[in-house]
ZABA-58603 format. One record per residue (C-alpha): residue in one letter; chain; residue number from 1; x, y, z. Coordinates in steps of 0.2 Angstrom, whole numbers. Example, Ala and Ser with C-alpha at 12.3 -4.5 7.8 and 13.67 -1.06 7.14 Angstrom:
// ZABA-58603
{rec a; A; 1; {62; -22; 39}}
{rec s; A; 2; {68; -5; 36}}
//
This chain:
// ZABA-58603
{rec m; A; 1; {32; -71; -103}}
{rec t; A; 2; {42; -56; -103}}
{rec q; A; 3; {33; -40; -108}}
{rec a; A; 4; {38; -23; -113}}
{rec t; A; 5; {28; -7; -115}}
{rec s; A; 6; {34; 8; -125}}
{rec a; A; 7; {36; 19; -110}}
{rec k; A; 8; {38; 37; -119}}
{rec a; A; 9; {39; 55; -107}}
{rec p; A; 10; {22; 62; -108}}
{rec a; A; 11; {20; 79; -113}}
{rec a; A; 12; {23; 90; -98}}
{rec a; A; 13; {4; 96; -99}}
{rec q; A; 14; {1; 77; -94}}
{rec d; A; 15; {14; 75; -84}}
{rec f; A; 16; {4; 79; -66}}
{rec l; A; 17; {19; 75; -56}}
{rec p; A; 18; {36; 79; -63}}
{rec l; A; 19; {51; 72; -55}}
{rec d; A; 20; {68; 79; -56}}
{rec g; A; 21; {77; 64; -48}}
{rec i; A; 22; {80; 55; -33}}
{rec d; A; 23; {85; 67; -19}}
{rec h; A; 24; {91; 56; -5}}
{rec i; A; 25; {88; 38; 2}}
{rec e; A; 26; {85; 38; 21}}
{rec f; A; 27; {89; 21; 31}}
{rec y; A; 28; {84; 19; 49}}
{rec v; A; 29; {98; 8; 57}}
{rec g; A; 30; {103; 4; 74}}
{rec n; A; 31; {118; 14; 76}}
{rec a; A; 32; {120; 29; 63}}
{rec l; A; 33; {138; 32; 68}}
{rec q; A; 34; {144; 15; 66}}
{rec a; A; 35; {134; 13; 49}}
{rec a; A; 36; {139; 29; 42}}
{rec q; A; 37; {157; 23; 44}}
{rec y; A; 38; {153; 7; 37}}
{rec y; A; 39; {148; 14; 20}}
{rec r; A; 40; {162; 26; 21}}
{rec h; A; 41; {177; 13; 23}}
{rec l; A; 42; {168; -1; 14}}
{rec f; A; 43; {158; 8; -1}}
{rec g; A; 44; {167; 25; 0}}
{rec f; A; 45; {155; 36; 4}}
{rec d; A; 46; {160; 56; 11}}
{rec i; A; 47; {151; 60; 27}}
{rec v; A; 48; {145; 78; 24}}
{rec a; A; 49; {131; 83; 38}}
{rec r; A; 50; {125; 77; 54}}
{rec r; A; 51; {111; 81; 66}}
{rec g; A; 52; {111; 74; 83}}
{rec l; A; 53; {111; 80; 103}}
{rec e; A; 54; {125; 93; 97}}
{rec t; A; 55; {112; 102; 85}}
{rec g; A; 56; {98; 101; 96}}
{rec d; A; 57; {88; 85; 91}}
{rec r; A; 58; {85; 76; 105}}
{rec e; A; 59; {77; 61; 99}}
{rec k; A; 60; {88; 55; 85}}
{rec a; A; 61; {105; 56; 76}}
{rec s; A; 62; {109; 57; 57}}
{rec y; A; 63; {123; 58; 45}}
{rec v; A; 64; {123; 62; 27}}
{rec l; A; 65; {134; 51; 15}}
{rec e; A; 66; {137; 55; -4}}
{rec q; A; 67; {146; 47; -18}}
{rec g; A; 68; {143; 55; -36}}
{rec k; A; 69; {124; 59; -35}}
{rec v; A; 70; {121; 46; -24}}
{rec r; A; 71; {116; 54; -6}}
{rec f; A; 72; {112; 42; 8}}
{rec v; A; 73; {104; 47; 27}}
{rec l; A; 74; {107; 36; 40}}
{rec t; A; 75; {97; 39; 56}}
{rec s; A; 76; {96; 31; 72}}
{rec a; A; 77; {84; 34; 88}}
{rec l; A; 78; {93; 39; 104}}
{rec s; A; 79; {78; 31; 115}}
{rec p; A; 80; {72; 14; 114}}
{rec d; A; 81; {53; 20; 112}}
{rec h; A; 82; {57; 32; 95}}
{rec e; A; 83; {48; 27; 80}}
{rec v; A; 84; {66; 24; 72}}
{rec a; A; 85; {70; 11; 85}}
{rec r; A; 86; {54; 2; 85}}
{rec f; A; 87; {56; 2; 65}}
{rec c; A; 88; {75; -7; 67}}
{rec n; A; 89; {68; -19; 82}}
{rec l; A; 90; {55; -26; 70}}
{rec h; A; 91; {64; -25; 52}}
{rec g; A; 92; {84; -23; 56}}
{rec d; A; 93; {91; -9; 46}}
{rec g; A; 94; {83; -4; 31}}
{rec v; A; 95; {76; 8; 21}}
{rec k; A; 96; {63; 20; 28}}
{rec a; A; 97; {62; 34; 14}}
{rec v; A; 98; {66; 36; -4}}
{rec a; A; 99; {64; 56; -8}}
{rec f; A; 100; {60; 64; -24}}
{rec r; A; 101; {66; 81; -30}}
{rec v; A; 102; {53; 93; -36}}
{rec k; A; 103; {49; 110; -39}}
{rec d; A; 104; {33; 111; -31}}
{rec v; A; 105; {31; 101; -17}}
{rec d; A; 106; {12; 108; -12}}
{rec k; A; 107; {6; 103; -29}}
{rec s; A; 108; {15; 86; -27}}
{rec i; A; 109; {6; 83; -12}}
{rec a; A; 110; {-11; 89; -19}}
{rec e; A; 111; {-11; 79; -35}}
{rec t; A; 112; {-7; 63; -26}}
{rec r; A; 113; {-17; 65; -12}}
{rec k; A; 114; {-33; 67; -24}}
{rec r; A; 115; {-27; 51; -33}}
{rec g; A; 116; {-28; 42; -16}}
{rec a; A; 117; {-11; 45; -7}}
{rec t; A; 118; {-10; 43; 11}}
{rec v; A; 119; {0; 59; 17}}
{rec v; A; 120; {11; 56; 31}}
{rec q; A; 121; {18; 73; 32}}
{rec q; A; 122; {10; 90; 28}}
{rec p; A; 123; {21; 100; 16}}
{rec t; A; 124; {33; 109; 28}}
{rec t; A; 125; {45; 123; 27}}
{rec l; A; 126; {63; 122; 37}}
{rec k; A; 127; {73; 136; 37}}
{rec d; A; 128; {90; 142; 45}}
{rec e; A; 129; {102; 156; 38}}
{rec r; A; 130; {106; 146; 22}}
{rec g; A; 131; {89; 146; 17}}
{rec e; A; 132; {74; 134; 16}}
{rec v; A; 133; {68; 117; 11}}
{rec r; A; 134; {50; 112; 7}}
{rec i; A; 135; {46; 94; 12}}
{rec a; A; 136; {32; 82; 12}}
{rec s; A; 137; {29; 64; 12}}
{rec i; A; 138; {17; 49; 6}}
{rec r; A; 139; {14; 31; 11}}
{rec t; A; 140; {21; 17; 1}}
{rec y; A; 141; {21; -2; 2}}
{rec g; A; 142; {26; -8; 20}}
{rec e; A; 143; {33; 5; 29}}
{rec v; A; 144; {44; 14; 16}}
{rec i; A; 145; {37; 31; 12}}
{rec h; A; 146; {41; 44; -1}}
{rec r; A; 147; {47; 62; 2}}
{rec f; A; 148; {45; 77; -10}}
{rec v; A; 149; {59; 89; -8}}
{rec s; A; 150; {62; 106; -14}}
{rec r; A; 151; {77; 114; -11}}
{rec e; A; 152; {79; 129; -23}}
{rec g; A; 153; {93; 140; -18}}
{rec y; A; 154; {96; 131; -3}}
{rec k; A; 155; {114; 134; 2}}
{rec g; A; 156; {117; 120; 16}}
{rec e; A; 157; {123; 104; 15}}
{rec f; A; 158; {106; 96; 16}}
{rec v; A; 159; {92; 102; 26}}
{rec p; A; 160; {91; 115; 40}}
{rec g; A; 161; {94; 107; 56}}
{rec f; A; 162; {110; 98; 50}}
{rec e; A; 163; {128; 105; 53}}
{rec p; A; 164; {142; 103; 40}}
{rec m; A; 165; {154; 89; 42}}
{rec s; A; 166; {169; 83; 33}}
{rec m; A; 167; {176; 67; 34}}
{rec k; A; 168; {180; 61; 16}}
{rec a; A; 169; {181; 42; 11}}
{rec l; A; 170; {199; 35; 9}}
{rec k; A; 171; {196; 34; -9}}
{rec p; A; 172; {178; 33; -19}}
{rec t; A; 173; {175; 18; -25}}
{rec g; A; 174; {167; 23; -43}}
{rec l; A; 175; {148; 23; -36}}
{rec a; A; 176; {141; 37; -47}}
{rec s; A; 177; {122; 37; -46}}
{rec v; A; 178; {105; 28; -41}}
{rec d; A; 179; {100; 16; -56}}
{rec h; A; 180; {84; 8; -51}}
{rec i; A; 181; {77; 4; -33}}
{rec v; A; 182; {68; -13; -30}}
{rec g; A; 183; {52; -18; -18}}
{rec n; A; 184; {47; -34; -12}}
{rec v; A; 185; {28; -34; -7}}
{rec e; A; 186; {18; -50; -3}}
{rec l; A; 187; {11; -63; -12}}
{rec g; A; 188; {-5; -55; -23}}
{rec a; A; 189; {1; -37; -20}}
{rec m; A; 190; {12; -33; -34}}
{rec n; A; 191; {-2; -27; -46}}
{rec h; A; 192; {-8; -17; -33}}
{rec w; A; 193; {5; -7; -30}}
{rec a; A; 194; {10; -7; -49}}
{rec s; A; 195; {-8; 1; -50}}
{rec y; A; 196; {-3; 14; -38}}
{rec y; A; 197; {13; 19; -45}}
{rec a; A; 198; {4; 22; -60}}
{rec n; A; 199; {-11; 30; -55}}
{rec v; A; 200; {-5; 40; -39}}
{rec l; A; 201; {12; 45; -45}}
{rec g; A; 202; {10; 44; -63}}
{rec f; A; 203; {22; 28; -67}}
{rec q; A; 204; {21; 18; -82}}
{rec q; A; 205; {25; 0; -83}}
{rec l; A; 206; {42; -4; -92}}
{rec l; A; 207; {44; -22; -90}}
{rec h; A; 208; {34; -37; -84}}
{rec f; A; 209; {43; -53; -79}}
{rec t; A; 210; {33; -68; -74}}
{rec d; A; 211; {37; -83; -66}}
{rec d; A; 212; {42; -92; -82}}
{rec d; A; 213; {54; -79; -84}}
{rec i; A; 214; {62; -79; -66}}
{rec s; A; 215; {63; -96; -59}}
{rec t; A; 216; {72; -111; -56}}
{rec e; A; 217; {67; -129; -52}}
{rec y; A; 218; {64; -125; -33}}
{rec s; A; 219; {59; -105; -33}}
{rec a; A; 220; {50; -92; -41}}
{rec l; A; 221; {45; -74; -42}}
{rec m; A; 222; {36; -61; -53}}
{rec s; A; 223; {41; -44; -55}}
{rec k; A; 224; {34; -27; -64}}
{rec v; A; 225; {45; -13; -67}}
{rec m; A; 226; {37; 4; -64}}
{rec q; A; 227; {46; 20; -72}}
{rec n; A; 228; {42; 39; -71}}
{rec g; A; 229; {38; 49; -86}}
{rec t; A; 230; {56; 54; -91}}
{rec g; A; 231; {63; 37; -87}}
{rec k; A; 232; {75; 43; -75}}
{rec i; A; 233; {67; 35; -60}}
{rec k; A; 234; {63; 16; -60}}
{rec f; A; 235; {55; 5; -48}}
{rec p; A; 236; {54; -15; -50}}
{rec l; A; 237; {41; -23; -38}}
{rec n; A; 238; {42; -41; -33}}
{rec e; A; 239; {31; -53; -26}}
{rec p; A; 240; {35; -73; -23}}
{rec a; A; 241; {26; -87; -34}}
{rec e; A; 242; {22; -103; -32}}
{rec g; A; 243; {39; -115; -31}}
{rec k; A; 244; {43; -132; -22}}
{rec k; A; 245; {53; -123; -9}}
{rec k; A; 246; {54; -105; -1}}
{rec s; A; 247; {59; -90; -15}}
{rec q; A; 248; {70; -77; -11}}
{rec i; A; 249; {56; -65; -9}}
{rec e; A; 250; {48; -76; 4}}
{rec e; A; 251; {65; -77; 13}}
{rec y; A; 252; {64; -57; 13}}
{rec l; A; 253; {47; -55; 19}}
{rec d; A; 254; {49; -68; 34}}
{rec f; A; 255; {65; -61; 40}}
{rec n; A; 256; {60; -42; 37}}
{rec y; A; 257; {43; -45; 44}}
{rec g; A; 258; {34; -38; 28}}
{rec p; A; 259; {35; -28; 12}}
{rec g; A; 260; {51; -16; 9}}
{rec v; A; 261; {65; -12; -1}}
{rec q; A; 262; {75; -26; -8}}
{rec h; A; 263; {89; -18; -16}}
{rec i; A; 264; {97; -2; -23}}
{rec a; A; 265; {106; -2; -40}}
{rec m; A; 266; {119; 10; -42}}
{rec t; A; 267; {129; 14; -58}}
{rec t; A; 268; {147; 15; -61}}
{rec g; A; 269; {158; 19; -75}}
{rec d; A; 270; {171; 5; -73}}
{rec i; A; 271; {162; -10; -65}}
{rec c; A; 272; {179; -19; -63}}
{rec e; A; 273; {188; -6; -55}}
{rec t; A; 274; {173; -4; -44}}
{rec v; A; 275; {172; -22; -39}}
{rec r; A; 276; {188; -25; -37}}
{rec t; A; 277; {189; -11; -24}}
{rec l; A; 278; {173; -16; -15}}
{rec r; A; 279; {180; -33; -14}}
{rec d; A; 280; {198; -28; -8}}
{rec r; A; 281; {189; -17; 6}}
{rec g; A; 282; {179; -33; 12}}
{rec v; A; 283; {163; -32; 2}}
{rec r; A; 284; {155; -49; 0}}
{rec f; A; 285; {146; -52; -18}}
{rec l; A; 286; {135; -66; -24}}
{rec r; A; 287; {144; -79; -33}}
{rec v; A; 288; {137; -88; -49}}
{rec p; A; 289; {142; -105; -55}}
{rec d; A; 290; {158; -105; -64}}
{rec t; A; 291; {149; -115; -78}}
{rec y; A; 292; {139; -98; -83}}
{rec y; A; 293; {156; -92; -91}}
{rec d; A; 294; {158; -105; -101}}
{rec a; A; 295; {145; -99; -115}}
{rec l; A; 296; {145; -81; -109}}
{rec s; A; 297; {155; -76; -125}}
{rec e; A; 298; {144; -83; -137}}
{rec r; A; 299; {128; -77; -128}}
{rec v; A; 300; {131; -61; -128}}
{rec g; A; 301; {145; -57; -141}}
{rec k; A; 302; {158; -44; -141}}
{rec i; A; 303; {160; -32; -126}}
{rec d; A; 304; {173; -19; -122}}
{rec e; A; 305; {177; -28; -106}}
{rec d; A; 306; {192; -42; -103}}
{rec m; A; 307; {181; -58; -100}}
{rec a; A; 308; {195; -67; -89}}
{rec t; A; 309; {194; -51; -79}}
{rec i; A; 310; {173; -52; -80}}
{rec r; A; 311; {175; -69; -74}}
{rec e; A; 312; {188; -68; -61}}
{rec l; A; 313; {177; -55; -52}}
{rec g; A; 314; {161; -65; -55}}
{rec i; A; 315; {153; -50; -65}}
{rec l; A; 316; {137; -54; -74}}
{rec v; A; 317; {133; -49; -93}}
{rec d; A; 318; {118; -47; -103}}
{rec r; A; 319; {114; -40; -119}}
{rec d; A; 320; {97; -34; -128}}
{rec e; A; 321; {92; -24; -141}}
{rec d; A; 322; {99; -9; -136}}
{rec g; A; 323; {117; -13; -130}}
{rec y; A; 324; {123; -24; -115}}
{rec l; A; 325; {124; -22; -98}}
{rec l; A; 326; {136; -27; -84}}
{rec q; A; 327; {131; -31; -67}}
{rec i; A; 328; {134; -40; -48}}
{rec f; A; 329; {124; -41; -32}}
{rec t; A; 330; {131; -40; -15}}
{rec q; A; 331; {126; -52; -2}}
{rec p; A; 332; {114; -45; 12}}
{rec l; A; 333; {122; -30; 21}}
{rec e; A; 334; {117; -37; 38}}
{rec d; A; 335; {116; -54; 46}}
{rec r; A; 336; {96; -53; 41}}
{rec p; A; 337; {94; -58; 24}}
{rec t; A; 338; {86; -43; 18}}
{rec l; A; 339; {95; -28; 11}}
{rec f; A; 340; {107; -28; -2}}
{rec f; A; 341; {116; -19; -17}}
{rec e; A; 342; {119; -20; -34}}
{rec v; A; 343; {132; -14; -45}}
{rec i; A; 344; {127; -9; -64}}
{rec e; A; 345; {137; -2; -78}}
{rec r; A; 346; {126; 0; -92}}
{rec h; A; 347; {133; 2; -112}}
{rec g; A; 348; {115; 5; -120}}
{rec s; A; 349; {104; -9; -113}}
{rec r; A; 350; {89; -2; -104}}
{rec g; A; 351; {85; -19; -96}}
{rec f; A; 352; {89; -27; -79}}
{rec g; A; 353; {98; -45; -86}}
{rec v; A; 354; {85; -56; -88}}
{rec g; A; 355; {98; -68; -97}}
{rec n; A; 356; {106; -69; -79}}
{rec f; A; 357; {91; -71; -68}}
{rec k; A; 358; {94; -92; -69}}
{rec a; A; 359; {110; -91; -63}}
{rec l; A; 360; {107; -78; -51}}
{rec f; A; 361; {93; -87; -44}}
{rec v; A; 362; {105; -103; -43}}
{rec s; A; 363; {117; -94; -33}}
{rec i; A; 364; {104; -86; -21}}
{rec e; A; 365; {97; -103; -18}}
{rec e; A; 366; {113; -108; -14}}
{rec e; A; 367; {114; -94; -1}}
{rec q; A; 368; {98; -99; 6}}
{rec r; A; 369; {104; -117; 7}}
{rec r; A; 370; {118; -112; 19}}
{rec r; A; 371; {106; -102; 30}}
{rec g; A; 372; {95; -117; 32}}
{rec t; A; 373; {80; -105; 24}}
{rec l; A; 374; {77; -114; 7}}
//
């Protein structure tokens, strides 16, 4: 059964890890230049900075992409024995780092270390003529890390070592900010990582979905939604549950060869325009059965958007006590059925579309059936 806890922001004195937001998400990819153009042309990101041989980095190449408040960093290796190449060989293209903006990197590392975090990068200062950036990182599930970044007063595009690059998107698609980031972990590990976020990073449990909430005749999963003290950063954590056939989480774990980031949800102020633009550029979306829309108006009540357009575009709608939301999910971003995106528009609702889970699972299972992995 779905359970929600009251997650009020703690007093400043109690919040031992104040996070100002998500600074960036770094992907390890096989070819950063090609991936940057993929996200530029399909998803409407500007390419604003780069690092590579021409900037003095002999090991890797990176491109920084921005749209609204979303910042992606795409990194690939320049040799086959580099860590990035090994990651991509095992997992395919995927998320390596989720970075937080903080005011004090050293304090963030000290507080998380004494609560059990494994530090993978000690606090380091990067400097150039435009200022300095302080950075450090800790380990989390799978090979994903969390970075702490302080860039107060830095006047460069990203961090020292990158040079500006101005390659605008043909047209932005309206993606505005990161709403939440979902991680998939192995069976039995969800409670461990939920406790990790609670004890080490000071997060609180917002929601708990059991296999009764997220299931079909064939497969199921369980999920806990963790959020930081301000509620600005939300991390749902999924694990598979027992079912007649292989769930989407098991499929992800098989093809990712372990835990990792399953999807990134990004907000938009006009989901119909965003989805239409993305679809016209070639982005493929999951499509729920048309019967989903037959009783939608009765289930969610009045919404501002035109129901015929919602149906045409395959957008999902859900309502809770705070309002309603609209959401849609892309198909996997590569041939491996691993990472994908969600586009979401909120009208008061703080939920995650629990009323859509059944229809969404049916759609995902149909895609699994086509891939022969159900």
